N, C-alpha and C positions, 0 to 999 in steps of 0.2 A: 911256235906256239900253236897248239892244235885248236880246233873250233871249240872244243869243250873248255879248255882253259880260258879262252877269250870270253866265253859265255860267263863263267864264273867271276872273271875280272870285272865284267860289266855289271853283273849283279852286285858285287861288292862296292863299286863305285856308286851305284844308285842308292844302296843302303846307307852309305857313308854320307851322302848329300841330303837324305831325307831328314827333316827335323825330328828330334827326339820327342817322344810322348811327354806330356807335362809330368813332373814328378812332385813329390811333396815339397811344400814351402820350406825353404831354408832361409835362415837369418843369421846374423852375426851374435855370438854370446856377449852379453854386457859385461861379463867379468873377465873371461880369458881372451875374447876375440876370435875364438874358433867358430867355424861355420857349424850351424846346428840345425838339425831336421825338427821342425815344429812338431811333427807327428810322432816322433821318438818317445819311448816310455819314460826317459829320464829328463826330458825337457821340462822346464818350469818357466813361470813368467811373473812379472810384477806390472800392474797397472797403476800408473801414477800420472795424474794431471793430463789425461787424455793421450799419454804416451805409454806404449808397451814395450818392456824390456824383457828379452828372452835369455835364457841360460841353458847351456847344452848339458849341464849335470846339476842335479839337485845340490850337491855340495858347492858348486859355484854360486848358487842362489844364497845359500846360508852364508858363504864367505862375503858376498856383496852386501847382504843385510847387516852383517857384523861390522864391515868396514865403513860403509856409507851411512848407515843408520836413517834410511829414508822414511817418509811417511806415505807409504803406498795406499791407494784405494782398495786394491785387491792383490793378494799374492796367491799364486795357484801353482799346483804341481799335477802330475798325471797320475791316476790310479793305475798301479802296475798291471793289474789284471785286465782292465777295460780300456785303457788309454784316455778315459774321460777326465777332463779338467775338473779338479776339486780344490776347495779352499785349503791352502797349505796349513793354516792354523788349527783346522779341524782333522787333518790327515794324520795317519799313523805311519811311522817309518821304521824300516829294518836296515841295519847296517851289517853287510856280510860280504867280505872280499871274495869268498868262495862261490856265492850265489849270484852276485850282481857284478857284471863287467860294464862300467859305465864309462862315458867319453873321457872323463878327466881323472878316473880312478878313484872317485870318492867311495864307490860301492855302496850306495844308499838307494833304496827304492821306497816309493810312497804308496800308500794304501787308503782307500775310503773306509774299509772296514777293519776293525782291530782284530776279529778272528781271522780274516784272510792274512793279514800281516803276520800274525802269530805262527801261521803254517810255515813261514820262511825264517823265523827267528824271533828274537825278542822285540816286541812292538814298543816303540817309543812315541811319545807325543812330540810337538813341535819344539818345546824347550829341551826336551830330552835328547832329540836329534842335534839341535844346536850345541849342546855340551859335548855330545859324542864326536862332533866334527871339528875339533880344535885344530 
């Protein structure tokens, strides 16, 4: 092994031992159990009794609401364009398998603004999205 190879090996070892920089917060999806990135565009959440339940895919949120019928304090989704948390009941949704590749394959995105949603397809309100995701 020449001196150059030893140097590269030492650098690789040092880099391997260094702690990784902090990444986005990850949690477990309350519907499917998959790890989800809280910062992701398709992540959603329910706040209920001081507890926050996260979902890796908006479709998982709808599935959970249909199956469990909880009485949450808040239900929130992310605006597809900004990543801002918004009220799920006031959001607009677009279902498109071609445009949205979501973690669990539900292919639905949420939007704060109906006009912005319409740029991606047919905009639906909360109840319309729930019916579309049977």
